[in-house]
N, C-alpha and C positions, 0 to 999 in steps of 0.2 A: 203567545200572541195576546193582544189586548181583548178583554171581554167587554161587550157593550152593557148598558144599564140593565136590560132585561135578563141577560145571562147571569150577571152579578147578583141580581135580586133573587133569581130562581135558585142559585147556589146557596144564598144566605137563608132561604126559607126553611132549611133544615137545621139551622143553628140555634133555634129557640130552645130555652130551658124547659124541661118537663117537670111537673110536680112530683112530689114523693107519693108513691103508691102505698096508701094506708089501708089496713083492714081492721075489723073489730075482733078483739080477743073473744073467743066463744065462751070463756068462763066469766070474765069480769066486764066485758063490753067496752074496754078502753081501746083507743086507737093504737095500733101496733104496726111497725114497719114489717113488710113481708120477709119471711125466712129468718126472723129473729125472735128470741124469747120475749115475752111480755115483761115490761119493767114493773108492772103493778103486782102481778101474781106470780111471775117467774116460770110460767108454763109455756111449752112449745109443743104443739100438736097433741095436747091433752096430757102430757107428762111434765112433772116438775123437774125443770132443768136447773133453776137457780133457787136455792132455799133461802128465801128472803128473811125468814124468822131468825136463822143463824146469823145472817149478815147484820141485821139490826141489833142483835144482842152483842155481837163482836164490836160494833161501832160504839155502842153505849159503854161497854167495858173499857175501851181504849181512851175515851175522852177523860181528860183530867179537869178537876175543878179550877176555876179561875182564882186569881189572887184575892179578889174581893170576897169570894165565897169562903175562902179559907179563914179569913179574919173573923167573920161573923159567927 
């Protein structure tokens, strides 16, 4: 059956988008999504989950110099 304007509006009132729930990391005070490891320090609930030092070293080692840097 057809819904009138007020019924349609009251149904759509629950369709609004909600913002992302952010909290502060207790170690570095950066905003972090809930239930996820901090992208800045790599900790979750006080424990190191992601070792960012190893990741940055691995990324630096895999980068190759550009052609212009090889000539110089």
